[in-house]
Steps between C-alpha positions, in 0.01 A plus 500: 500500500809303396684628195467226233827620349731593788833658408799268474700463820819577304499679166806591293485720189790562262776439755854572382813464712856580397828436677722738307479388137345166593125495428390247764120540480370583156140613536342254743120489518365272772182466700461275804150446639424467869555139608695411187832313517725606212831319453769666290754272336785567262879495467733690731531863396154517343380774738283289732652614829530860380126501428420399858746754636332776300157397629637522856689824423840350575582610146349804331384453142571781254166465322164347568234486767438265793166469679445309822136420578386768257721779634788650302817413691820692572460792258261693277552600139389854412559623147766236442685597818520260795438631851609269780261431785604582855715251690207428730270426205762276337551308826124452542471347152808281544351362821209366296728275293705250698832389353699183564850478354747223416688577822303524817622842624386433856644728766765280666487686834124444541315180586260362241199655672703821537550501124125462446389779733766758403317657203142473633607680820728765348336553160133419559514622863322193633511418870780255571267243658272506195796469262639209701164323503471538121863395459439178690196425284717537190782290642243229572377533141850440360581226755749694712316584823755305704784709350357839602774574754787360296741717302530468121842330520338217697261417215552308177483688172150371434385608844653844452319542169171395657565758772568760231163419339328536838678833554368631167149379588518681836443826311166361372587564133243493223740304279820300541796485264762226507834548325654153460410426860642145486811549286740543796377186675629147503270270298357325807391834650322631190185292554423653841510854359293407196243340735457835678460675165241243389310560824504875439365449149226278642403779741440734206810718529586696185847380404762592241771234501830498314610138506705222343275243668304385196291245691382772736412725206309218330307397810432828683501787249181647359716636217857458383700777335815434299742792482811545288719804428277733702176407329201277568532249218200284586247446777209270567366221717768261626362211297524704181847643567661173605318261264465712188701826505440705187817705485826337379699673776268355767528157341879524500516609862267229628678234298829603662350504849338157458817347356697638794 
């Protein structure tokens, strides 16, 4: 029997992150349902990217709890004391949440298909032929099948970012996170990456997207979150956030973005 109230795919409780004296995340509570597309907007330095990096364990929060698909991730808290999970357990959880960055981070010495099969073969221990077959399916999905045997330097920035998305998908993640995935691209290349992200959303992928692309957030997001100074200031449906934001800080930010 299907659970009428399945656990959120990603759940954050009371997350705090400091860099020295700088309090970057100030008690973040966030729940992302399976199949939901949540876009996070806000000014630079508001903690958006740090939040994603904590969810993927690239940064370690000092306080708070993260759950992925109902399971407590990365560490347990016993009597107020945190106990880190084993490296193997941490790696298994991280593999469930794909991450795409501003810069493509493809391995320059590997072909595009080589980039896609590297982790499935060496981390998931999949047979090379199976990993290659899945990799080609994903390259077809992102429109790059003909570039499988090219090296990253032979691709445009937009093509490299699409390859990076396919590489993250090759691990069959339960959710995908995008950290300003188009901000390093020339304007004419942005559309091709956003088209792949739209397609993913249409396929029901759970997505957490930090973006400056307001049209994408308006058209694709299930929910939009506005962050500032390490806090979630406001969240809601795109139509509500963009047409009638309640909070003065959200209004100010959107007014600045639109005027720009």
